[in-house]
N, C-alpha and C positions, 0 to 999 in steps of 0.2 A: 504494500500500500504506500502510495506516495504521500509524504508528510507535508510538503510544501509544493503547491502547483507552480510549475515553471522553473524548478530547481532540481538538480540531481538528488537522488535519495540520500547520499552521504552528507549533503549540506545541512539537513535538519540535525543529524547526529553531531556534526562539527559545531553547529550553533549551540546545541544543548550541552555538549561537553565543555565548550568554552565558557558558557554561562555558569555551569557547575563549578569550574575551576575558579572563576572570579568570585562566586558566592562562598565557596568553601575557604578560600584564602582570606576573604574579607571577614568571614565569621571567626576564623582562626586568630585574626588580628584584633578582634573586638576587645579582648581583655587589655591589650595595650592602650586602646583608646580610653577605656575606663580608668586605667592606672595613670597614664601620663597626661591625657587631656583633661579628664575630669578630676584627677588627683584623688581617686578612690583607693582605699587600702584593699588590695586584692589578696585573697588567700592563694589563688591560682597564680603560680609564677611560671612564666614561659621563658625558656632559655633564650638569651640574646643571640646565640648562634643560629637560631631558627628564624629570627626576625627578618634578616636580609633576604634569604630564599623565599620567605612568604611574600614579602613586598615585591620581589622580582616576578614571582608567579602571578601575583595579583595585577601588576602593571602590564606585563606582557599579554596576559589573557584579556585584559581590558582593551588593549590596543587591537588585538585580534577581533574582539567583540565589536568594536567600532568599525572595523573593516567589513565584518559580516553585516552590520547594520546598513552600510553603504550598498552592499549587494542586495539586501532585502528591499531597499528603497526602489530598486530598479523595477521589480514586478510585484512582489508580495504586498508591500505597504501601499503603493499607488492603486493597485487593484482593489484591495480591501477598502480603501478610502472612497474610491469611486462607487463601489457597490454598497457602501454603508453596512458592511458585514464585519462584525467583531472589531469595529474601529475604535470604540471607546477604550477597551483594554489595550489595543494596539497604540493608541495615542498616548495613554498613560505610560506605557513601556518606552515609547520613543522619547517622550519628554523626560522621563526618569533617567534614561541613558544620557541624554544631553546634560541634564543637571549633574549627574555623576561625573561626567567629563569635566565640567566647569569646576565642581568642588574638588575633584581629584587634582586638577592643575593648581587650584588654590591651596591645597595641602602642601604642595612643593614650594609655591612662590609667594604666598601671603607672608608679610613680615610681622604683623602684629599678632600677639598671643590671642587676642579676642577674635580676630579674623580666622586664625587657625582653628580655634575652638568651634566657631560657628560652622566652618567648612567641614570639620571632622564629624560633628554631630549630624549635620544635614546629609553628608555623604553616607554615614552609617545607616540613618533612617531610610533614605531613599533606596539604598542598596537592598535592605531587607524588603522594602515595598516592591522592588523589581522582581524578587523571587516569587512573591505572592501573585503579582499580576501576570507573570509568565505562566504559572499553573492555570490561572483563570483564563487567560487568552488561549492556551492550548486546548483545554477541555471544552471551552465554548466553541472553538473552531471545529473540534471533533463533532460536537452536537449539530452544528450547522452543516457540516459535510454529510453526516448520517441522514439528516432531514432532506437534503438535496438528493441523496441517493434513493431514499424512499419515494420521493416525488417522481424521479426519472424512471425508477423501476415500475411504479404504478402506471405511468404514461405508456411505457413500452408494453406492459401487459394489456392495457386497454386497446392499443393499436394492434397488438397481435390477435387478441380475441375478435376485434372488428374485421381484421383481414381473414381470419378463419371462417367467419360467417359471410364473407363477401359483401359486407356492408360498406357503403362509402363513409369516409371519415368526415366528421363535421367540424 
């Protein structure tokens, strides 16, 4: 079964695994956000030696995710927007990714501590939101696809029965 119309089958799995890598590495870094940005005392201590690899995985996966978003814009996003199908969750995802990109850059380049804190909290919250909306978008898309298949199957059945009776189609 094709997961994304207009794309090779492997594209969906590349998109999903890239999003999963970004999400898991982001979740892994959340205790550091709590500890260093919010200055909370954390019982969970993560080794410093794992911080750099986690950040590298997160950033490289996010860059790949942005490239895949560009590829999605070509057909999937434009088509969904034109047809007004599943476009609310798609728009939330697209805007979330853009906001994550802006706040991610802000994490590197904002000079003030207050700016860093706002960017970090917003980045963390929107990142978690993106995971929820991706699941919502995917399952709602499956429901739309199944409904379309039912309609097409029913229409074919009616045409077939009409042809078998030699009745003209109306």
